N, C-alpha and C positions, 0 to 999 in steps of 0.2 A: 504494500500500500504506500502511495506517495500523496503528497499534497501538491496540487498544481496551482501556480500563480500565473495568470495571464495579465499582462499589463497592456492596456489600450491607451493610445496617444491621440486624443481627439483634437480636431482643429478648433482653434480659439472660438470661432463663431458658434460652436455647438455646446459650449459649457452650460448654457441656461436650459438645454434640452437633454441633459444626460439621462434622466430616467426613461423617457420614451425611446431614446436611442439604444440604451442597454436592453430595454424590453424587445426592441426590434432584433438585436443581436441574439437574445435568448430564443426568440421565435424562429430564427434562421437555423441555429445549431442545436437547440434543445431537443427536438424530436429524435434526431440522429444520435446525439450523445446518450440520451436515456435508453435507446435501444441497443447501445453498444455493450458488449459483455464486460468492458473495463469500467463502466459507470459505477460509482460507489456512493453517490450522494449529490444533493443539489449544491449549486454555487451560491456564494455570497458575493455581492457587488459592493465595492468601496471606492469612494472618490476622495482623493487627497485634498485636504482643506487648503494647504498652501500652494497647491498646483492643480487647480480644478480641471485642467485638460487631461489629467492622468487618472485613469480608472483601473482598478484591479478586480479580477474575478478570482476567487479562491475556492477550491473544491477538491475532494478526495478522488483518486483514481486507482485502479488495481495495480498498475505498473507503468513505468516510464515507456516501455516498449509498446504497450497497448495504447497509451495516450498518443504517442508519436504516430501510430496508425490512424487514430481518429483525426488527428490534426491534418494528415495528408488528405483525408476525405473532406474536411472542413475548409481547408484553404481555398479551393475553387469556389465553394459556396459563399465565401466571405469576400471575394474579390470586389464586387460592387459596393458592399457595405464599407470596406476599408477605403476604397477610392473616394467615396462620398464623404465619410465622416472623419477619417483619420489622417494624421500627418505621416504615419508610417505603419507598417504591419505590426501586429501584436508581438509582444515578447513573451515567451513561455519559459518558466523556470520551475524546477522541481525541488521539493523539500522532503526530507526524511525525518520523521519525528524521532527524537531521542528519548530513551526510556528513563527520564529523570523523575524521581519520586517527588511529587509535589503535594501529596496529602499528609501534611504534618499538622499537629496541634500546636499552634503558636499562641502565646499569651499577648495578643494584640487587642 
């Protein structure tokens, strides 16, 4: 299992329409992603406060390899979306969760 972070770089003129634009993105790739065997849960969408043209999607996926396969299918589906709304293509990064114990009783 990996956590995927996709960074989207919107054009300046679309920062006031981020929610409908990200909904459009989800409508484009969501059905295919949810049908993929690598799908492991819904994405969260986050806009940077200090840089409103930057939006990230974060979600779990079964493996890097499986995610790379779904990206290869999604990229052509996203060509028009990216051209219309984005300064450049999405950036995809992978995170592996570390097994750090965080359930401690603290006197706070």
